N, C-alpha and C positions, 0 to 999 in steps of 0.2 A: 800976950796972956790969952788962953783959951776961955771962952765964955761957957757957961753951963749948957747952952743950946748946942755949941759945937761939940762938946764932950758927949752929950746925949746922942747926937747924930753919928758920931764916931762909934759909940757903943752899939747903936741900932745897926749901923753898917756891918760891924763885926758879927753881930748876932745873925744877920741875914746870910753872911758867908757860911757860918757854921750850920745854920738851918739848911742851906743848900747842900752842904756836905752830907748831912743826915738824909735829906730828901733823895739825893743821888744814890746813896747806899740802899735805901728802901726800894728805889726804882730798879736798881740792879738785882736786888734780892727777888723782886716780883717778876721781872721780865727780862733780865739779862741772859747772857749765855750761861750754860750750866756751871762753868768755872767761875764766872762773876757771881752767880747766885750763891754758890758755896762760900766764896770769900766774903761776900756781903753778910751771909748768915752768921759766919764765924764772928765777924766784926759786931753785928747788931745783937746777937743772942749770947755770944760766949765771951767776948773780949770785955773786961771790966774797966780797966784803967783808961784806955784811950776813949772808949765810948762815953764813959761818965764825964771825962774832961770835955769832950766835944759837946755833949748835951748841956753841961753847965755853961759853956761859952755861948750856946745858942739860946739859953734861957729856958731849957726844958728839964723836966724831972726824968732822969735816966731810968729809974725803976718803973715809973708809970709808963713811959714809952715802951720799954722792954716788955712789960706785961701785955700791952696792947698788941705788940708784934707777935708774942707767943700765942695770943688768942687767934690772930690772923693765921699763923702757922697751923694751928689746930684745925682751921677752916680751909686749909689747902693752899695757902700762900707759900712762896719760897720754892726752893729746889724740889723737884719731883724725884722720888727714888728711881734709880735705874731698874728697869725690869730685868729680872734674872732670866737669862737665856739657858734653857736646858741643854746640857751637853748631850749630843746624840752620837752614839757610836755606830759607825757603819762598818759592817763586816763584808768584805768582798771575797768571793770564792774564786779560787784559781780555776782556770779551764781544766777540764778532765783530761784533755789530750796532752801528750808531751810537747815540749817547746818546739822541737823540730817539726812536729806534725803541724803546729800552728804556722810556722814559717812556710811550710809547703803549701798549706791551704791559702795563705795570703798571696803567694806567687802564682798559684793556679787561678786565682780570681782575676 
């Protein structure tokens, strides 16, 4: 039969595991690759069911944590938007001389 101390230790151990899951997600969101940042942001800020379940298992208030993460995002944390690259259209002019003349000029050189 498990004593109350053993049960408390087991619960504390499980909470540490779920806290580590959340901490890792936040770490990826802040400093992971762009792909991992986007996935972590989806999980932390958009996913409701899994995130809430994990927070509850970790002993955290999911809504309070999400509110803090949203404040961090407003201050610049998380994935950075990709800079839009302007499309530049290059127009090349054809040489004024006929093709045959170009070949003759190349051979003469």
